[in-house]
C-alpha positions in Angstrom: -71.1 -82.7 34.6 -73.9 -85.0 32.2 -75.1 -83.0 29.4 -72.4 -80.7 29.4 -70.7 -79.7 26.3 -67.7 -78.3 26.2 -66.9 -76.0 23.2 -63.9 -76.6 21.3 -61.1 -73.8 22.2 -60.9 -71.2 19.9 -57.2 -71.2 18.4 -55.6 -68.1 18.7 -53.4 -68.6 15.5 -55.7 -66.3 13.0 -55.5 -63.2 15.9 -51.7 -64.4 16.2 -51.1 -63.9 12.5 -53.4 -61.1 12.1 -50.9 -59.2 14.8 -47.9 -60.2 13.3 -48.9 -59.1 10.0 -49.9 -55.7 11.4 -46.1 -55.3 13.5 -44.7 -56.1 10.0 -46.5 -53.6 8.4 -45.9 -50.9 11.0 -42.0 -51.6 11.2 -41.8 -51.4 7.2 -43.9 -48.0 7.4 -41.5 -47.1 10.1 -38.2 -48.0 8.2 -39.8 -46.2 5.2 -40.5 -42.5 7.3 -36.9 -43.1 8.3 -35.6 -43.5 4.8 -38.0 -40.0 3.5 -37.0 -38.5 6.4 -32.9 -38.9 5.5 -34.1 -38.3 1.8 -35.6 -34.8 2.7 -33.0 -33.8 4.8 -30.3 -34.5 2.3 -32.2 -33.1 -0.4 -32.8 -29.8 1.8 -28.7 -29.7 3.0 -27.7 -29.8 -0.8 -29.8 -27.0 -1.2 -28.6 -24.9 2.0 -24.9 -25.8 1.6 -24.1 -23.9 -1.9 -25.8 -21.0 -0.4 -23.5 -20.8 2.5 -20.0 -20.3 0.2 -19.3 -17.3 -1.2 -20.4 -16.6 -4.8 -23.0 -18.4 -7.1 -23.6 -20.2 -10.0 -25.2 -16.8 -11.3 -21.7 -15.2 -10.9 -19.4 -18.4 -12.1 -21.0 -18.0 -15.3 -21.2 -14.4 -15.7 -17.4 -14.6 -15.0 -16.6 -17.1 -17.8 -18.9 -15.1 -20.1 -16.9 -12.0 -19.5 -13.7 -13.8 -19.6 -14.3 -15.1 -23.5 -15.7 -12.3 -24.4 -13.2 -9.7 -23.1 -15.6 -7.7 -22.0 -18.7 -7.1 -19.4 -22.1 -9.1 -19.2 -25.2 -6.8 -20.3 -27.6 -6.8 -17.1 -30.5 -8.5 -19.3 -28.2 -11.1 -19.8 -27.2 -11.5 -16.1 -30.9 -11.3 -15.3 -31.9 -13.9 -17.4 -28.5 -16.1 -16.6 -29.8 -15.6 -12.8 -33.3 -16.5 -13.7 -31.8 -20.0 -15.7 -29.6 -21.2 -12.5 -32.3 -19.9 -9.8 -31.6 -16.3 -8.3 -32.0 -15.3 -4.7 -34.3 -12.5 -5.7 -37.6 -14.3 -5.1 -36.6 -15.1 -1.4 -35.3 -18.1 0.6 -38.5 -19.9 1.1 -40.0 -19.5 -2.4 -36.4 -20.5 -3.9 -36.6 -23.4 -1.5 -39.9 -24.4 -2.5 -38.8 -24.1 -6.3 -36.1 -26.3 -5.8 -38.2 -28.6 -4.5 -40.5 -28.8 -7.1 -37.6 -28.8 -9.6 -36.1 -31.8 -7.8 -39.6 -33.6 -8.0 -39.3 -33.5 -11.6 -35.7 -34.8 -12.2 -34.5 -31.1 -12.9 -30.8 -30.8 -11.2 -30.4 -27.6 -13.4 -27.6 -27.0 -15.9 -24.3 -27.6 -16.3 -21.8 -24.8 -16.2 -18.9 -26.2 -17.9 -21.5 -27.9 -20.5 -23.5 -25.3 -21.0 -26.3 -25.6 -21.9 -26.4 -29.6 -20.9 -28.9 -30.2 -17.6 -27.2 -32.0 -15.1 -29.5 -34.9 -15.3 -28.7 -35.7 -19.1 -24.8 -35.9 -18.0 -25.6 -38.0 -15.0 -27.9 -40.0 -17.1 -25.0 -40.4 -19.8 -22.1 -41.5 -17.2 -24.2 -43.4 -14.8 -24.6 -46.9 -16.7 -20.7 -46.8 -17.2 -20.3 -46.5 -13.8 -22.5 -49.3 -12.8 -21.0 -51.7 -15.5 -17.2 -51.2 -14.1 -17.5 -50.6 -10.5 -20.5 -52.5 -10.1 -19.3 -55.5 -11.6 -16.4 -54.9 -9.3 -18.2 -54.6 -6.4 -20.4 -57.8 -6.6 -17.5 -60.1 -7.6 -15.4 -58.8 -4.7 -18.2 -59.3 -2.4 -18.5 -63.0 -3.5 -15.0 -64.0 -3.5 -14.2 -62.6 -0.7 -17.4 -63.9 1.5 -16.8 -67.5 0.2 -13.0 -67.7 0.4 -13.7 -65.5 3.8 -16.2 -68.6 4.8 -13.7 -70.9 4.1 -11.0 -69.6 5.9 -13.3 -69.4 9.2 -14.3 -72.7 8.8 -10.9 -74.4 8.4 -9.0 -71.9 10.8 -5.5 -72.8 10.9 -5.1 -74.4 7.6 -2.8 -73.7 4.8 -5.2 -71.5 2.8 -6.0 -69.9 6.1 -2.2 -69.4 7.1 -1.8 -67.9 3.3 -4.8 -65.6 2.7 -5.5 -64.2 5.8 -2.0 -62.4 6.0 -2.5 -61.4 2.5 -5.5 -59.9 2.7 -4.5 -57.7 5.6 -1.5 -56.8 3.4 -3.7 -55.9 0.2 -6.4 -53.8 2.5 -3.3 -51.4 3.7 -2.3 -50.9 0.1 -3.6 -47.6 -1.5 -5.8 -48.2 -4.1 -4.5 -45.9 -6.8 -0.9 -47.4 -6.4 -2.1 -50.7 -7.4 -4.1 -49.1 -10.1 -1.5 -47.2 -11.2 1.1 -49.7 -11.2 -1.2 -52.1 -13.2 -1.9 -49.4 -15.7 1.5 -49.0 -16.5 2.5 -52.7 -16.3 -0.1 -54.2 -18.4 -1.4 -51.2 -20.6 2.1 -49.1 -21.1 4.9 -51.7 -21.0 3.3 -54.8 -22.1 0.5 -53.3 -24.6 -2.6 -55.8 -23.2 -4.9 -53.5 -22.4 -6.1 -49.8 -23.4 -4.7 -46.9 -21.8 -7.8 -45.0 -21.4 -11.7 -44.8 -22.6 -14.6 -47.2 -22.1 -14.9 -48.3 -25.3 -13.6 -48.6 -28.8 -14.2 -44.9 -30.4 -14.6 -46.5 -34.0 -17.1 -49.0 -32.9 -21.1 -48.4 -34.1 -22.6 -47.9 -30.1 -24.7 -51.0 -29.5 -23.3 -53.2 -31.9 -21.5 -56.3 -31.1 -18.2 -55.1 -31.6 -19.1 -52.2 -29.2 -19.7 -54.6 -26.4 -16.9 -56.5 -26.7 -14.8 -53.9 -26.0 -16.1 -52.4 -23.3 -14.8 -55.9 -21.8 -11.9 -55.4 -23.4 -11.7 -51.6 -21.9 -13.2 -52.4 -18.4 -11.1 -55.5 -17.8 -7.9 -54.5 -15.8 -10.0 -52.0 -13.9 -12.2 -54.2 -12.7 -9.3 -56.7 -12.3 -7.6 -54.1 -9.7 -10.5 -53.4 -8.1 -11.5 -56.7 -7.1 -7.5 -57.6 -6.1 -7.5 -54.3 -3.7 -11.0 -54.9 -1.9 -11.9 -58.3 -1.9 -9.6 -58.8 1.3 -11.8 -56.5 3.1 -15.0 -59.0 2.4 -12.4 -61.9 3.1 -11.6 -60.6 6.2 -14.9 -59.7 7.6 -16.4 -63.2 6.6 -13.7 -65.3 8.4 -13.9 -63.3 11.8 -18.0 -63.9 11.3 -17.4 -67.5 10.5 -15.2 -68.4 13.4 -18.2 -66.6 15.7 -20.8 -68.8 14.0 -18.6 -72.2 14.5 -19.3 -71.8 18.4 -22.9 -71.3 18.1 -25.4 -74.0 19.3 -27.0 -74.7 16.1 -23.9 -75.4 14.3 -23.1 -78.0 17.0 -26.1 -79.5 16.5 -26.1 -79.5 12.9 -23.1 -81.8 13.8 -24.5 -84.2 16.2 -27.2 -85.1 13.8 -24.4 -86.5 11.9 -24.9 -83.9 8.7 -21.9 -83.5 5.9 -19.5 -81.1 7.0 -20.4 -78.7 3.9 -23.8 -78.6 4.7 -23.2 -77.5 8.4 -20.8 -75.2 6.8 -23.3 -73.5 4.4 -26.4 -74.2 6.0 -25.8 -73.2 9.4 -22.7 -71.2 9.6 -22.3 -69.3 6.9 -25.8 -68.4 6.0 -25.7 -66.7 9.4 -22.6 -65.1 9.3 -23.1 -63.4 6.0 -26.1 -61.5 7.3 -23.9 -58.6 8.5 -21.6 -59.0 5.3 -24.7 -58.3 3.3 -25.4 -55.1 5.3 -21.9 -53.9 4.5 -22.8 -54.7 1.0 -25.5 -52.9 0.6 -23.6 -49.9 1.8 -20.6 -50.6 -1.2 -23.4 -50.9 -3.9 -25.0 -47.4 -2.8 -21.8 -45.9 -2.6 -20.4 -47.0 -6.1 -20.5 -43.6 -7.5 -18.1 -42.2 -4.9 -15.8 -45.2 -5.2 -15.3 -44.6 -8.4 -13.7 -41.3 -8.5 -10.1 -42.8 -8.0 -10.4 -45.7 -10.4 -12.1 -43.7 -13.8 -10.1 -41.0 -13.1 -6.8 -43.4 -13.3 -8.2 -45.3 -15.9 -9.6 -42.4 -18.3 -13.0 -44.3 -17.6 -16.3 -42.2 -19.2 -18.2 -42.6 -15.8 -19.5 -40.7 -12.6 -16.7 -40.6 -11.0 -14.5 -39.5 -14.0 -17.7 -36.6 -14.2 -17.3 -35.4 -10.1 -13.4 -35.1 -10.7 -14.4 -32.7 -13.7 -17.1 -30.8 -11.9 -14.7 -30.3 -8.7 -11.6 -29.3 -11.3 -13.8 -27.0 -12.8 -15.8 -25.4 -9.9 -19.5 -26.9 -11.5 -21.6 -26.2 -8.6 -24.7 -27.6 -9.9 -23.2 -30.3 -11.7 -21.4 -31.4 -8.4 -24.8 -30.8 -6.6 -26.4 -33.3 -8.5 -24.1 -35.9 -8.4 -23.7 -35.7 -4.5 -27.5 -35.6 -4.4 -27.9 -38.8 -6.4 -25.4 -40.5 -4.8 -27.0 -40.0 -1.5 -30.2 -40.8 -2.7 -28.8 -44.1 -4.1 -26.9 -44.9 -0.7 -30.6 -44.3 1.4 -32.8 -46.4 -1.1 -30.2 -49.6 -1.1 -30.2 -49.6 2.6 -33.8 -49.2 2.7 -34.2 -52.4 0.2 -31.6 -54.3 1.9 -33.3 -53.1 5.4 -36.4 -54.5 3.8 -34.8 -57.8 2.7 -32.7 -58.2 5.7 -36.5 -59.3 7.4 -36.8 -62.0 4.7 -33.3 -63.1 5.3 -33.2 -63.3 9.0 -36.6 -64.6 10.8 -35.3 -63.6 13.9 -36.3 -59.7 12.9 -39.6 -60.9 11.8 -40.4 -62.1 15.3 -39.2 -59.0 17.1 -41.3 -57.1 15.2 
């Protein structure tokens, strides 16, 4: 033993940190690969479905031209239209590769009903209106419903819980278009407090302070109706999750440590209860465009939902394809961002990678 020097043990911390970091990178790369495959599948499905239907964009616009002109369409005109809208004479594989190239360059085709306006230009002009209206309503519904749901779950059986929980169940079962039509009839038609249709004052200069104030005036009633109809679902979900977390050991530990009830509720119970709700919020944000159809149709709002409804009624296949593809990719991007952010919000998922 004498003269023998024991070397200090080598700490495994750097190696462990390296393994955890590589595990995080592998998990992130796996999620990215999954969403890239899902995006490719959506693009491929968007390419294939219209070709399984009878007719195509060339036939539709040729028929429109023939109806307006009252005669037949010359063959050279048909060939030009077929080349413009992607004919099938070049073979399915070459047409698919050409379609992928156009998608990568942001070319979604030409709208039939708004010819020769590109579909991407129509989506770009309508998207800000939908984000302003439905995006604001979705965020407010989530915040209001989650906050009230956490309070109801923490104070289960209280007077507030006895009133808000049945009310939320009732509001969740009422069709939204009933609420929207009634609000439009009462506040716009009878009382005259809100405009009947539109997104802004047509007489206001675009970008001016008067224009932005008019957007608030035109969008206030639709936002209120959407929040009124949808916050109940967030409230019920958050209430049930809060009830579950109040019986967990970490909540009992917080109470045993003598922490204030507000800190135990927000730092222990609500923080863990909101995680599943946060995932649902990502899905809601991604599907904002699909949920805007009823709202924008009832209130005559110039957004993506109104654009999609017009494309369906006018059988504008390129515009429908562009909007549906854009919606699908938006959902995938939102899910990927929240899936990556979830790792930061919940340390348990980091330990599992």
